[in-house]
C-alpha positions in Angstrom: -11.0 13.9 -5.5 -12.8 10.6 -4.1 -13.7 7.7 -6.6 -17.5 6.5 -6.8 -18.4 3.4 -5.2 -17.5 0.3 -7.5 -19.6 -2.9 -7.8 -18.7 -6.1 -9.7 -20.0 -4.8 -13.1 -18.2 -1.4 -12.6 -15.1 -3.9 -12.0 -15.9 -5.7 -14.9 -16.2 -2.9 -17.3 -12.7 -1.4 -15.9 -11.0 -5.0 -16.0 -12.5 -5.5 -20.0 -11.2 -2.2 -21.1 -7.6 -2.4 -19.8 -7.1 -5.6 -21.6 -9.0 -4.5 -25.0 -10.0 -0.7 -25.3 -11.2 -1.1 -28.7 -14.1 -3.2 -28.0 -17.4 -2.3 -29.0 -20.2 -0.7 -26.5 -22.7 -3.7 -27.5 -19.5 -6.2 -27.0 -19.0 -4.8 -23.7 -22.6 -4.7 -22.5 -22.7 -8.5 -23.4 -19.5 -9.1 -21.3 -20.5 -7.7 -18.3 -24.2 -8.9 -18.4 -25.7 -5.6 -19.2 -28.0 -4.1 -22.0 -26.3 -1.7 -24.0 -28.0 1.7 -22.4 -27.2 0.7 -18.8 -23.7 -0.2 -19.6 -22.8 3.2 -21.5 -24.5 5.1 -18.6 -21.9 3.2 -16.2 -19.1 3.9 -18.7 -19.8 7.1 -19.2 -20.1 8.0 -15.3 -16.5 5.8 -14.9 -15.1 8.5 -17.7 -16.5 11.3 -15.8 -15.1 10.1 -12.4 -11.9 10.3 -14.0 -11.2 6.4 -13.3 -10.6 6.1 -17.1 -8.0 8.3 -18.3 -8.2 7.1 -21.9 -8.1 4.7 -24.7 -4.5 3.9 -26.4 -3.1 1.4 -28.9 0.0 -1.0 -27.9 2.1 -0.1 -30.6 4.6 -2.8 -31.6 7.7 -0.2 -31.8 10.0 -3.2 -32.7 8.1 -3.8 -35.8 8.3 0.3 -36.7 11.9 0.7 -36.1 14.9 -0.2 -33.8 15.0 1.1 -30.5 16.2 0.6 -26.9 14.0 0.9 -23.7 16.1 2.5 -20.8 15.1 2.9 -16.9 17.2 5.3 -15.2 17.7 6.5 -11.4 18.4 9.8 -10.7 19.7 11.4 -7.8 19.6 15.1 -7.2 22.3 17.5 -5.7 20.2 19.4 -3.3 16.6 18.3 -2.0 14.4 21.5 -1.6 11.3 21.8 -3.2 12.3 24.3 -6.0 15.0 21.6 -6.9 12.3 19.2 -7.4 10.0 21.1 -9.3 12.9 22.5 -11.5 14.0 18.9 -12.1 10.3 18.1 -13.3 10.0 20.6 -15.8 13.1 19.9 -17.6 12.0 16.2 -17.9 8.2 17.5 -18.6 9.8 18.6 -21.8 11.7 15.8 -23.2 9.4 13.6 -25.1 11.3 10.3 -24.9 11.1 10.2 -21.4 7.8 8.5 -21.1 7.4 7.6 -17.5 8.9 9.1 -13.9 8.1 8.1 -10.8 9.4 10.0 -7.7 10.7 7.5 -5.4 11.7 7.5 -1.5 14.7 6.1 -0.6 18.2 6.0 -2.3 17.2 7.4 -5.4 14.9 10.3 -6.2 13.7 9.2 -9.7 13.0 6.4 -12.1 12.9 7.3 -15.2 11.7 5.0 -18.3 12.7 6.5 -21.8 12.7 5.4 -25.6 15.4 6.2 -27.8 16.9 5.1 -31.4 19.9 3.9 -29.6 22.4 4.4 -27.2 24.1 7.2 -28.7 20.9 9.0 -28.8 20.3 8.4 -25.2 23.7 9.6 -24.2 22.9 12.8 -26.5 19.7 12.9 -24.3 21.1 12.9 -20.8 23.7 15.2 -21.8 21.3 17.6 -23.0 19.7 16.9 -19.4 22.9 17.3 -17.6 23.3 20.8 -19.8 19.8 22.4 -18.5 21.3 22.4 -15.0 18.4 20.5 -13.8 20.0 19.6 -10.7 20.9 16.0 -11.4 24.2 14.6 -9.2 24.4 11.3 -10.4 22.4 9.0 -12.6 22.4 5.0 -13.3 21.5 3.6 -16.8 19.7 0.1 -17.3 19.3 -1.1 -20.7 16.2 -3.3 -21.1 17.6 -6.5 -23.1 13.9 -8.2 -23.2 10.6 -7.5 -22.5 9.6 -10.6 -20.6 6.0 -9.1 -19.2 3.7 -6.4 -20.0 0.3 -6.7 -18.7 -2.3 -4.5 -17.1 -2.7 -5.2 -13.3 -6.3 -7.4 -12.7 -8.1 -4.8 -10.7 -9.5 -7.6 -8.2 -5.6 -7.9 -6.9 -6.6 -4.3 -5.5 -10.1 -4.7 -4.3 
């Protein structure tokens, strides 16, 4: 599906929302130099086109409970289409895995997950191995500090 043509105001709307999802429609219109009705119409068009996938809160997990963020690289036993599908179905059912990317190169997948602690992470990985999801080997990378976590400025891509 092809994205609609975007002008500078559309980009401004998307950029503002990527940083401030709870901004009021009136304030959004003011910031992008539009009256509220045209701004609302543009916003609706961007949502309908699937360019805005949702609105979320950035939760300060460390203030709620101790946790550990872990990246895991996965190499599969076999590389047939059904092997990839089986693995992807298995990880789709694990809530702690928040992100999964299929990779080209040395590993097949990169996972990002959050667990209460390392012991809980190991139980999760043991469960994944027991599911016979086709994992040949995996490597664990524990996040020790979040250095940067910001939305990508759209101007970089355009």
